[in-house]
N, C-alpha and C positions, 0 to 999 in steps of 0.2 A: 296643768296638772300640779297638784300640791301633794306634799308627803312629809312624813316626819323624818327628822335627822337625829343623830345621837344628842342626848341632852334634852330632848323634848321640844326643841325648837321646830317651827314649821318652815318649810322652804317651798318656793314656787318657781317653776321654770318660766322664764320670760324671754321674749325676743328683744334683745337689747339694740337700740339705736343710740346715737350719741346723746340725744335729748334726755331720756329718763334715767340714765345710769346714775347711781348714787354711791357714795362711800359705803363700803361694806358689801357691795354686790360682788358676786363671783362670776367671772367671765371665762368661758371655755375657749381656749386658743390652742389649736394643734393638739387636741386631746389632753391638755393640761389646764387645770382650774387655777385661776389667779384672782386674788381678792383685791379690789380697788381700795387703796388707802388715801388717795387724794385725787382731785380732778381740777382741770383748768379749762376755762372757756376760751375758745379761739375764734377768729373771724369766720363768718358765713356758716355758723351753727356747728362747727367742728369742735371736738373736745380732745384734750390730752389726759390720759389716765396714768397715774403713778400706782404701781402695784406694790404690795407688801414685800415682794422679792427685790424691789428697786428698779424693775424694768418699766419702760415707758411705752405707751401705745397711743397713737393719734388716730382718731376715728373721724372720718368725713361725716357730715350730717346724714347722709343716706346709707351708710354702712350698717349691716345687720349682723348681729352675733348672738349665739346662745348664751344665756346668763341664768344664774340662780339668785333669787332674792330671799333673804331671810325675813320672815313675817314676824312683826312684833305682836305679842299677845296683849290683849286689852284687859 
């Protein structure tokens, strides 16, 4: 599902696993949206995400979360 957000940008809801998460993605955790500011590759496909709030999250390769990705206009 895609939709507009304030400012005219397009957003797409995606199921986030550790592999495709990118800087700038917004991950929903406990009803709170957190934007990924940096990420680090860990052994066995896991990743650690640093959020703009300063919090860290480590995701196993098979963990699945709800995320929003901002789509770039061409």
